[in-house]
KOLKOLZA-542419 format. One record per residue (C-alpha): residue number from 1; chain; x, y, z. Coordinates in steps of 0.05 Angstrom, whole numbers. Example, Ala and Ser with C-alpha at 12.3 -4.5 7.8 and 13.67 -1.06 7.14 Angstrom:
// KOLKOLZA-542419
<pt num="1" cadena="A" c1="246" c2="-90" c3="156"/>
<pt num="2" cadena="A" c1="273" c2="-21" c3="143"/>
//
This chain:
// KOLKOLZA-542419
<pt num="1" cadena="A" c1="292" c2="214" c3="-235"/>
<pt num="2" cadena="A" c1="346" c2="166" c3="-213"/>
<pt num="3" cadena="A" c1="379" c2="141" c3="-156"/>
<pt num="4" cadena="A" c1="380" c2="183" c3="-97"/>
<pt num="5" cadena="A" c1="434" c2="205" c3="-37"/>
<pt num="6" cadena="A" c1="407" c2="205" c3="36"/>
<pt num="7" cadena="A" c1="446" c2="247" c3="90"/>
<pt num="8" cadena="A" c1="413" c2="233" c3="153"/>
<pt num="9" cadena="A" c1="414" c2="258" c3="223"/>
<pt num="10" cadena="A" c1="387" c2="218" c3="274"/>
<pt num="11" cadena="A" c1="351" c2="236" c3="331"/>
<pt num="12" cadena="A" c1="364" c2="181" c3="375"/>
<pt num="13" cadena="A" c1="305" c2="165" c3="427"/>
<pt num="14" cadena="A" c1="254" c2="222" c3="417"/>
<pt num="15" cadena="A" c1="182" c2="224" c3="441"/>
<pt num="16" cadena="A" c1="139" c2="163" c3="430"/>
<pt num="17" cadena="A" c1="74" c2="168" c3="393"/>
<pt num="18" cadena="A" c1="28" c2="124" c3="337"/>
<pt num="19" cadena="A" c1="8" c2="188" c3="293"/>
<pt num="20" cadena="A" c1="10" c2="258" c3="275"/>
<pt num="21" cadena="A" c1="-54" c2="299" c3="258"/>
<pt num="22" cadena="A" c1="-70" c2="306" c3="195"/>
<pt num="23" cadena="A" c1="-128" c2="344" c3="159"/>
<pt num="24" cadena="A" c1="-154" c2="367" c3="98"/>
<pt num="25" cadena="A" c1="-148" c2="436" c3="122"/>
<pt num="26" cadena="A" c1="-104" c2="469" c3="174"/>
<pt num="27" cadena="A" c1="-111" c2="522" c3="228"/>
<pt num="28" cadena="A" c1="-95" c2="589" c3="190"/>
<pt num="29" cadena="A" c1="-73" c2="620" c3="255"/>
<pt num="30" cadena="A" c1="-4" c2="588" c3="241"/>
<pt num="31" cadena="A" c1="6" c2="647" c3="192"/>
<pt num="32" cadena="A" c1="13" c2="696" c3="243"/>
<pt num="33" cadena="A" c1="78" c2="664" c3="279"/>
<pt num="34" cadena="A" c1="132" c2="668" c3="217"/>
<pt num="35" cadena="A" c1="132" c2="662" c3="151"/>
<pt num="36" cadena="A" c1="117" c2="596" c3="113"/>
<pt num="37" cadena="A" c1="171" c2="558" c3="72"/>
<pt num="38" cadena="A" c1="158" c2="546" c3="1"/>
<pt num="39" cadena="A" c1="207" c2="503" c3="-51"/>
<pt num="40" cadena="A" c1="251" c2="538" c3="-88"/>
<pt num="41" cadena="A" c1="218" c2="560" c3="-156"/>
<pt num="42" cadena="A" c1="280" c2="523" c3="-196"/>
<pt num="43" cadena="A" c1="241" c2="456" c3="-172"/>
<pt num="44" cadena="A" c1="178" c2="480" c3="-228"/>
<pt num="45" cadena="A" c1="247" c2="466" c3="-277"/>
<pt num="46" cadena="A" c1="259" c2="401" c3="-240"/>
<pt num="47" cadena="A" c1="191" c2="375" c3="-250"/>
<pt num="48" cadena="A" c1="187" c2="394" c3="-323"/>
<pt num="49" cadena="A" c1="248" c2="360" c3="-335"/>
<pt num="50" cadena="A" c1="223" c2="296" c3="-305"/>
<pt num="51" cadena="A" c1="161" c2="306" c3="-347"/>
<pt num="52" cadena="A" c1="203" c2="318" c3="-408"/>
<pt num="53" cadena="A" c1="238" c2="246" c3="-397"/>
<pt num="54" cadena="A" c1="170" c2="216" c3="-388"/>
<pt num="55" cadena="A" c1="148" c2="240" c3="-450"/>
<pt num="56" cadena="A" c1="203" c2="225" c3="-490"/>
<pt num="57" cadena="A" c1="198" c2="147" c3="-469"/>
<pt num="58" cadena="A" c1="122" c2="155" c3="-481"/>
<pt num="59" cadena="A" c1="137" c2="181" c3="-551"/>
<pt num="60" cadena="A" c1="187" c2="129" c3="-569"/>
<pt num="61" cadena="A" c1="135" c2="81" c3="-541"/>
<pt num="62" cadena="A" c1="84" c2="111" c3="-581"/>
<pt num="63" cadena="A" c1="129" c2="107" c3="-651"/>
<pt num="64" cadena="A" c1="138" c2="31" c3="-640"/>
<pt num="65" cadena="A" c1="72" c2="12" c3="-614"/>
<pt num="66" cadena="A" c1="35" c2="55" c3="-670"/>
<pt num="67" cadena="A" c1="82" c2="26" c3="-721"/>
<pt num="68" cadena="A" c1="71" c2="-48" c3="-696"/>
<pt num="69" cadena="A" c1="-13" c2="-33" c3="-700"/>
<pt num="70" cadena="A" c1="-8" c2="-8" c3="-773"/>
<pt num="71" cadena="A" c1="38" c2="-64" c3="-800"/>
<pt num="72" cadena="A" c1="20" c2="-121" c3="-758"/>
<pt num="73" cadena="A" c1="-62" c2="-114" c3="-737"/>
<pt num="74" cadena="A" c1="-121" c2="-84" c3="-772"/>
<pt num="75" cadena="A" c1="-127" c2="-26" c3="-727"/>
<pt num="76" cadena="A" c1="-152" c2="31" c3="-764"/>
<pt num="77" cadena="A" c1="-89" c2="78" c3="-783"/>
<pt num="78" cadena="A" c1="-122" c2="138" c3="-779"/>
<pt num="79" cadena="A" c1="-133" c2="130" c3="-701"/>
<pt num="80" cadena="A" c1="-60" c2="111" c3="-689"/>
<pt num="81" cadena="A" c1="-41" c2="172" c3="-730"/>
<pt num="82" cadena="A" c1="-83" c2="213" c3="-692"/>
<pt num="83" cadena="A" c1="-99" c2="188" c3="-617"/>
<pt num="84" cadena="A" c1="-26" c2="184" c3="-603"/>
<pt num="85" cadena="A" c1="-6" c2="249" c3="-620"/>
<pt num="86" cadena="A" c1="-68" c2="275" c3="-579"/>
<pt num="87" cadena="A" c1="-47" c2="233" c3="-522"/>
<pt num="88" cadena="A" c1="25" c2="265" c3="-524"/>
<pt num="89" cadena="A" c1="-2" c2="330" c3="-534"/>
<pt num="90" cadena="A" c1="-50" c2="336" c3="-472"/>
<pt num="91" cadena="A" c1="8" c2="301" c3="-437"/>
<pt num="92" cadena="A" c1="51" c2="364" c3="-463"/>
<pt num="93" cadena="A" c1="4" c2="415" c3="-437"/>
<pt num="94" cadena="A" c1="4" c2="380" c3="-367"/>
<pt num="95" cadena="A" c1="73" c2="379" c3="-364"/>
<pt num="96" cadena="A" c1="74" c2="455" c3="-375"/>
<pt num="97" cadena="A" c1="17" c2="471" c3="-328"/>
<pt num="98" cadena="A" c1="25" c2="425" c3="-270"/>
<pt num="99" cadena="A" c1="92" c2="439" c3="-236"/>
<pt num="100" cadena="A" c1="74" c2="507" c3="-221"/>
<pt num="101" cadena="A" c1="12" c2="488" c3="-192"/>
<pt num="102" cadena="A" c1="50" c2="434" c3="-151"/>
<pt num="103" cadena="A" c1="101" c2="493" c3="-123"/>
<pt num="104" cadena="A" c1="39" c2="535" c3="-106"/>
<pt num="105" cadena="A" c1="12" c2="476" c3="-62"/>
<pt num="106" cadena="A" c1="70" c2="452" c3="-21"/>
<pt num="107" cadena="A" c1="89" c2="498" c3="34"/>
<pt num="108" cadena="A" c1="122" c2="485" c3="108"/>
<pt num="109" cadena="A" c1="117" c2="523" c3="175"/>
<pt num="110" cadena="A" c1="163" c2="503" c3="243"/>
<pt num="111" cadena="A" c1="146" c2="544" c3="301"/>
<pt num="112" cadena="A" c1="199" c2="504" c3="348"/>
<pt num="113" cadena="A" c1="141" c2="450" c3="369"/>
<pt num="114" cadena="A" c1="105" c2="436" c3="305"/>
<pt num="115" cadena="A" c1="123" c2="418" c3="243"/>
<pt num="116" cadena="A" c1="60" c2="436" c3="187"/>
<pt num="117" cadena="A" c1="69" c2="405" c3="118"/>
<pt num="118" cadena="A" c1="14" c2="433" c3="64"/>
<pt num="119" cadena="A" c1="7" c2="393" c3="-3"/>
<pt num="120" cadena="A" c1="-44" c2="367" c3="-52"/>
<pt num="121" cadena="A" c1="-77" c2="391" c3="-118"/>
<pt num="122" cadena="A" c1="-147" c2="368" c3="-113"/>
<pt num="123" cadena="A" c1="-147" c2="344" c3="-48"/>
<pt num="124" cadena="A" c1="-109" c2="396" c3="-3"/>
<pt num="125" cadena="A" c1="-77" c2="360" c3="62"/>
<pt num="126" cadena="A" c1="-39" c2="388" c3="123"/>
<pt num="127" cadena="A" c1="1" c2="342" c3="166"/>
<pt num="128" cadena="A" c1="23" c2="372" c3="236"/>
<pt num="129" cadena="A" c1="87" c2="330" c3="268"/>
<pt num="130" cadena="A" c1="104" c2="353" c3="338"/>
<pt num="131" cadena="A" c1="181" c2="351" c3="348"/>
<pt num="132" cadena="A" c1="162" c2="298" c3="399"/>
<pt num="133" cadena="A" c1="145" c2="249" c3="346"/>
<pt num="134" cadena="A" c1="210" c2="258" c3="307"/>
<pt num="135" cadena="A" c1="261" c2="204" c3="294"/>
<pt num="136" cadena="A" c1="312" c2="226" c3="247"/>
<pt num="137" cadena="A" c1="308" c2="273" c3="179"/>
<pt num="138" cadena="A" c1="334" c2="261" c3="112"/>
<pt num="139" cadena="A" c1="359" c2="302" c3="57"/>
<pt num="140" cadena="A" c1="358" c2="265" c3="-11"/>
<pt num="141" cadena="A" c1="378" c2="284" c3="-78"/>
<pt num="142" cadena="A" c1="372" c2="254" c3="-143"/>
<pt num="143" cadena="A" c1="417" c2="272" c3="-204"/>
<pt num="144" cadena="A" c1="372" c2="327" c3="-225"/>
<pt num="145" cadena="A" c1="363" c2="359" c3="-153"/>
<pt num="146" cadena="A" c1="437" c2="361" c3="-150"/>
<pt num="147" cadena="A" c1="447" c2="393" c3="-216"/>
<pt num="148" cadena="A" c1="396" c2="445" c3="-200"/>
<pt num="149" cadena="A" c1="425" c2="453" c3="-129"/>
<pt num="150" cadena="A" c1="360" c2="421" c3="-91"/>
<pt num="151" cadena="A" c1="347" c2="376" c3="-35"/>
<pt num="152" cadena="A" c1="281" c2="341" c3="-14"/>
<pt num="153" cadena="A" c1="275" c2="340" c3="60"/>
<pt num="154" cadena="A" c1="245" c2="278" c3="98"/>
<pt num="155" cadena="A" c1="223" c2="269" c3="165"/>
<pt num="156" cadena="A" c1="214" c2="208" c3="196"/>
<pt num="157" cadena="A" c1="168" c2="196" c3="251"/>
<pt num="158" cadena="A" c1="144" c2="151" c3="312"/>
<pt num="159" cadena="A" c1="79" c2="139" c3="271"/>
<pt num="160" cadena="A" c1="61" c2="66" c3="257"/>
<pt num="161" cadena="A" c1="18" c2="100" c3="193"/>
<pt num="162" cadena="A" c1="57" c2="147" c3="145"/>
<pt num="163" cadena="A" c1="116" c2="147" c3="187"/>
<pt num="164" cadena="A" c1="150" c2="186" c3="133"/>
<pt num="165" cadena="A" c1="134" c2="261" c3="105"/>
<pt num="166" cadena="A" c1="176" c2="295" c3="46"/>
<pt num="167" cadena="A" c1="181" c2="362" c3="27"/>
<pt num="168" cadena="A" c1="211" c2="373" c3="-37"/>
<pt num="169" cadena="A" c1="252" c2="428" c3="-75"/>
<pt num="170" cadena="A" c1="293" c2="462" c3="-25"/>
<pt num="171" cadena="A" c1="359" c2="489" c3="-34"/>
<pt num="172" cadena="A" c1="412" c2="453" c3="-4"/>
<pt num="173" cadena="A" c1="438" c2="502" c3="47"/>
<pt num="174" cadena="A" c1="364" c2="519" c3="70"/>
<pt num="175" cadena="A" c1="354" c2="443" c3="76"/>
<pt num="176" cadena="A" c1="411" c2="432" c3="116"/>
<pt num="177" cadena="A" c1="394" c2="493" c3="155"/>
<pt num="178" cadena="A" c1="320" c2="468" c3="170"/>
<pt num="179" cadena="A" c1="347" c2="399" c3="183"/>
<pt num="180" cadena="A" c1="387" c2="419" c3="240"/>
<pt num="181" cadena="A" c1="336" c2="466" c3="272"/>
<pt num="182" cadena="A" c1="287" c2="406" c3="269"/>
<pt num="183" cadena="A" c1="344" c2="357" c3="303"/>
<pt num="184" cadena="A" c1="361" c2="409" c3="354"/>
<pt num="185" cadena="A" c1="289" c2="422" c3="372"/>
<pt num="186" cadena="A" c1="279" c2="352" c3="381"/>
<pt num="187" cadena="A" c1="335" c2="346" c3="423"/>
<pt num="188" cadena="A" c1="310" c2="402" c3="468"/>
<pt num="189" cadena="A" c1="242" c2="364" c3="472"/>
<pt num="190" cadena="A" c1="277" c2="302" c3="491"/>
<pt num="191" cadena="A" c1="320" c2="330" c3="544"/>
<pt num="192" cadena="A" c1="267" c2="368" c3="579"/>
<pt num="193" cadena="A" c1="224" c2="307" c3="589"/>
<pt num="194" cadena="A" c1="263" c2="252" c3="623"/>
<pt num="195" cadena="A" c1="257" c2="186" c3="592"/>
<pt num="196" cadena="A" c1="250" c2="215" c3="524"/>
<pt num="197" cadena="A" c1="170" c2="205" c3="527"/>
<pt num="198" cadena="A" c1="111" c2="252" c3="510"/>
<pt num="199" cadena="A" c1="43" c2="250" c3="533"/>
<pt num="200" cadena="A" c1="21" c2="319" c3="487"/>
<pt num="201" cadena="A" c1="-18" c2="313" c3="438"/>
<pt num="202" cadena="A" c1="2" c2="342" c3="364"/>
<pt num="203" cadena="A" c1="-28" c2="411" c3="356"/>
<pt num="204" cadena="A" c1="-31" c2="469" c3="305"/>
<pt num="205" cadena="A" c1="8" c2="532" c3="320"/>
<pt num="206" cadena="A" c1="-37" c2="576" c3="359"/>
//
């Protein structure tokens, strides 16, 4: 909810490739290699604050719009007085319920070769990104992120479709550490392949 600051780590000439693997259901065997990383629970507060700001704007618009409908049109006053509060009530319920469900849907796994990011409420999506595809990694913080001590990790790849992937709600220190691990892994991968190219396909951790 505000201007975002970016902290960018360039990887230089990393591996080349046009796409990452993406599928609604990822390989569950990845769980056995280590811990999945979830967003910090403070991100739930962040998302609820964003909802509060949105609801405040909508409530102000509803008051002005309702007054205009009642005073300057033949629109039934009862519908205005009941309809707008009902809509705001439903949105408030969504603001209370959705952030915790969003938090549960996000998780990230990195085994040194492949980054896997999972997300989605109704449609579950898993994106697999080989380190050979990484171009650079950003950390971004909006105003509310800075207040809560959080940052979002943005992974940029060599893909022509969906070239960047975001993972929200990390503590700043953890986000910086993960960024450094990704950059280091990409440099090692590039150094191991003369010319910085890679013919390996994206694959899930086994």
